[in-house]
N, C-alpha and C positions, 0 to 999 in steps of 0.2 A: 653766079659769079666767083666762087670758089672752084677749083676741077681740080678731081687727085685725079692721079691715074699710075697704077704700081706696075712694074715689070720688075720681075726678078727679085732684087737686093737694093732696087730704089726707088721710093715713093713720088714721086714729079707732085706738088702739089703748086696751081697755078693763075696766083690770083688773075682773076680774067673779066676786067672792066676797064680794057683800054681806054674809050671812050668820057671816064673819069681821075686818067691815069694812075686805076687800079686802087682811090680812094678807098677806106670802106666804112659803109654805115653800119648799122648795128647784126641789118643782117650778113653782112659779110665777116662782120666778127666772128657771129656765130657756127659761121658754115666753114670759117676759118679755125677754129677747134674744135669743130669734131673734126677735121679733114686730118688735124697732128693729133688727135686722139685715137683718131679708129685708126690711124697708120700701125702697121704690125714686122716691116720692113724696116731693116739695118738702118738705112741712109732713109732719110725725109729731103729732097730736095726743092726748096720755095723758090722761084719767080716770078714771075709778073708778065700781063700778055701784053706788047706793044710799045711803045718807047722809055713807059717806067717803068720803072721796078714797084710802088708804090706809093704813092700822094700822101700816104697816112690818113687821117681822119677826116670825113663826108665835112667839106665846109656847111653845104647844105643842109646838115642836119643840124652838126653844133651848133649853128646860127639861131637854131629854134630849138633850145635846150633852156630848163629855169635853173638855178640852182641845184638840187635835187636828183634833175633830169642828171647834166654837167657830171657831176659826180659819178651816177652810174653807170654814167658812158665811159667815164677815164677808167676804171674800176671794171670795167667789160673789155676794153682795153688788155689794162695792166693783165685779167684773167688771163687774154692770149696768147700776152708774152707768156706769161708761166707756165702752159700748157707747153711752146716748146720749149724750154729751159727746161723743163722737168720730162718731158719726153723721155722714152727708153731707146730712142733712135736716133745719131748723130741726126742735126738740123743743122742744113749747107743752105745758104741764103746767095741764089745767082743771082747778081746785079747788074742789071746794066741799063742804065742811063738810069732817073731822078730815082732817092734816095728821100724822100723828104717827114719830119716832123715821125709819124707815126711808123711810117714807113723804116725811118731808120729809125728807130726801136725796136721795131717787129726785128730788125732783122737783127742789132745787139742782143737780144733773147737769141739766137743761132748761136750752132756751137762752133764755126766756121764763116765766114763772112768772105764771098769771094766775087771782086769787081771784073768788067771788062772795064776796057781804056775809056770806053765814056761815060762810065758810070760817074754820079755826083752826089753830093752829099750834105746834108744839112738840115738844121734844127730850126726853123723859120719863123717858129708861133711867136717872139722877141718884138716882131716886126710887125704886127698887127695887136699887140694887146695878150697874147696867150703863149701859152711852153708846150711840149711831150708829155703828155702825162698818162702814158704808157708804160707805165715804167724806167723811164730816160731820163729821171734825176736821179735814180739808185743804180743804174748800170756805164752810164756814161761814164762820171766818174772812173767806176771800178774798171773800164775796158782803156781808158784816154791817160786814168789821170788825174788829179782835181786840176791842173794849173789847164789842158786843153781842154776836156769836158766845157771848163768853165768860159774859156774863150771862146766855141766853137758856140758854148749855146746862148750866151750874152747878145755878142755879133747877128745871128742868125745869117754868118755869110754861108758860100757856096763851098766845098770844099772839092778839088777836083781825083781823081782817082790811086794818083803817084802820090798826093799829101798826105789822102787817106793811110795808104802803105807807113806813110815815113810817119804817122801818129798813132797807128798800130787798130785804125775801126777797122782795117779789114787784112786779112792776110794775105793773099797774093792778085794779083790781078793775072788776067787766064784773058783770049780772046773767047773760047769757052772756060765756061764756072762750071757746067757740069763734067769737065774733065779729072776733078776734084774730090766730085761724088764717086761716080766711076772708081777712082783711085783708091779712096776709104771701103767701097766694097768687097776689096780684096780682101781685108782684115775678116779675123774672126770677129763676127755679130756680140759674143758674149765680152770678147775681152774689151770694144769700143764700147760700148754700155755700161762696163764696171768704170772703165777709165773715166766715161764723163762723169757718172758719177761721183767719183774722189775729186776729180778738178771743180767738181758745180760746189761742192759740201765747204757751204760758207753762212755767215750769220743772217739774225735773220732782218729782212726786210720788209716786211709785212706795214711797220709802225712805218716807215718812207713811205709807201704807197697808199696807205692811208694819208697820211697827210698830204699827199700829193696831189690826189683826188679831191680833196677838202681846200686845193688851192686852186687847182684849174677848177671848180665848181666855181668859185667866187669869182676868177678875172670872168666866166662865162658870162654870169651874170654886169659886170662893168663892165662889159667891150661889148654890151649888147647891138648897139649901135653900129658899129664898126664892123661888127662880124656882116649886120643884115646887107651891112651894102659891101660887103666883097663879091653879093652873090648877084650884086646888077650887072 
């Protein structure tokens, strides 16, 4: 499901579940975290196979969770996003096609988000009674500012690459986002790592993530019937 491939200074980590638009179940999250943690290359390039970057959480899994399980699932996604954010490598998200919910949240944890013109972004959970709980309520306002973060999350609307660039959600639009990873690989690895640590040095987010996971679990229980209907 997760395919890491090291080539020189770049480790490409591919979410390879195109039939599910690269949505991630438990084991996918485990594999993704392992791939990120095990990477020793200065640059990690995160991509999806097929027509989507990542659709986020596998709703077939979410629909079967009770309250405690839903909290653990949220915490599992948070842990993967934190592993991306805290990796000593520079993690570049190459986004081609939709990044939805948890997929957007994983991209938010990356150091750079580079999109193709076909990329789109949204937090659609609110449209069926949930919200993204893989650190999105922490990182989205940090990246976009409170106003744009609230508008995007509360509306559930889809944002195209051009608007995402204007909002600061992505840093560049490229036909081939991998070119940015290649450019970064030309720089000194130790300097890249130090710069990442300094620029990522912010306040405590653990309490926010704990509350996020608790709220997500409550909503999974409250909207169990709607979630079940999504699977039909």
